[in-house]
C-alpha positions in Angstrom: -24.5 14.6 9.7 -26.6 17.1 8.0 -25.7 20.2 6.1 -27.0 22.4 8.7 -24.6 21.1 11.2 -21.6 21.1 9.0 -22.0 24.5 7.5 -23.6 26.2 10.4 -26.6 27.4 8.4 -30.1 26.1 8.8 -32.3 25.0 5.9 -30.5 25.6 2.7 -32.6 25.2 -0.4 -29.9 24.5 -3.0 -26.2 23.6 -3.3 -25.7 27.0 -4.8 -26.6 28.6 -1.5 -23.7 26.9 0.1 -20.7 29.1 0.9 -17.4 28.3 -0.8 -15.0 26.6 1.5 -11.6 25.9 0.0 -8.9 23.7 1.8 -5.5 25.1 1.9 -2.2 24.2 3.4 -1.7 24.4 7.1 0.0 27.4 8.5 3.7 27.1 7.8 3.1 24.7 4.8 3.3 21.0 4.3 6.3 18.9 5.3 8.6 18.2 2.4 7.9 14.9 0.6 10.8 12.4 0.7 11.2 11.1 -2.8 14.9 9.9 -2.7 16.0 6.4 -2.2 17.0 6.0 1.4 18.3 2.4 2.0 19.2 1.9 5.6 22.8 0.8 6.3 22.0 -2.4 8.2 25.1 -4.5 7.7 28.9 -4.3 7.9 30.9 -2.4 5.3 32.8 -4.1 2.4 36.1 -3.5 4.2 34.9 -5.2 7.4 33.6 -8.2 5.4 36.9 -8.4 3.6 38.9 -8.3 6.8 36.7 -10.9 8.4 37.1 -13.2 5.4 40.9 -12.6 5.4 41.1 -13.3 9.1 39.1 -16.5 8.8 41.2 -17.7 5.8 44.4 -16.9 7.7 43.3 -18.8 10.8 42.3 -21.7 8.6 45.6 -21.9 6.9 47.4 -21.6 10.2 45.4 -24.6 11.4 46.2 -26.6 8.3 49.9 -25.8 8.9 49.7 -27.0 12.5 47.9 -30.1 11.3 50.7 -30.8 8.8 53.3 -30.5 11.4 51.5 -32.8 13.8 50.9 -35.4 11.0 54.6 -35.2 10.0 55.7 -35.8 13.7 53.4 -38.8 14.1 54.6 -40.3 10.8 58.3 -39.8 11.8 57.5 -41.4 15.2 56.0 -44.4 13.4 59.0 -44.7 11.1 61.4 -44.4 14.1 59.6 -47.2 15.9 59.8 -49.4 12.8 63.5 -48.6 12.5 64.0 -49.5 16.0 62.3 -52.9 15.9 63.8 -53.9 12.5 66.9 -55.5 13.8 64.8 -57.7 16.1 62.5 -58.8 13.3 65.5 -59.4 11.1 67.2 -61.6 13.7 64.1 -63.6 14.2 63.8 -64.0 10.4 67.4 -65.0 10.1 66.9 -67.7 12.9 63.9 -69.1 11.1 65.8 -69.2 7.8 68.8 -71.0 9.2 66.4 -73.7 10.7 64.5 -74.0 7.5 67.8 -74.2 5.5 69.0 -77.1 7.6 65.8 -78.9 7.1 66.1 -78.2 3.3 69.7 -79.6 3.2 68.8 -82.7 5.2 65.8 -83.2 2.8 68.0 -82.7 -0.2 70.7 -85.1 1.1 68.0 -87.7 1.7 66.6 -87.4 -1.8 69.8 -87.2 -3.7 71.9 -89.7 -1.7 71.9 -92.1 -4.7 73.0 -89.6 -7.3 76.8 -89.9 -8.0 78.7 -86.5 -7.8 76.0 -84.6 -6.0 77.0 -82.2 -3.4 74.3 -81.2 -0.9 73.8 -77.5 -0.7 75.9 -76.6 -3.8 74.2 -74.1 -6.1 73.4 -75.5 -9.5 73.5 -72.1 -11.2 77.2 -71.3 -10.4 76.7 -67.6 -10.4 79.2 -67.0 -7.6 76.7 -65.0 -5.5 74.3 -66.2 -2.8 70.8 -65.0 -3.3 68.0 -65.6 -0.7 64.9 -67.2 -2.1 62.6 -64.6 -3.4 59.4 -66.3 -2.3 60.4 -66.9 1.3 60.1 -70.6 0.9 63.1 -72.8 0.8 61.2 -75.8 -0.5 58.5 -74.9 -3.0 57.6 -78.5 -3.4 56.6 -78.9 0.4 53.9 -76.6 1.5 
């Protein structure tokens, strides 16, 4: 654009001929400038976070307690089943032991028949108490 169009005067010779135009504020003034920090509140408050964390922790501890109760009940059921079957297992073991003991006495009698004064089945330690074999085998020499 030319000066003539902007200033509304035709054919100026110099800049000095231009009228002085000064900018000013709009009527009523400018809007106030915000210079303070304004951080938007976009999240939950500290109290809400604390209550949520406390609620989650409480629920987790409740679940741990329920799991402990369940695990204890399962363990007790397992022990009760073992206690219930123990007499049957002990009877079977006693029956096996008696049969094996008879075989052992027959073998001892066969081996020691020529030894004078040998009594089959008599304990050589004379402790006065019967003790079952600790290894579960009556005849360690025969595998």
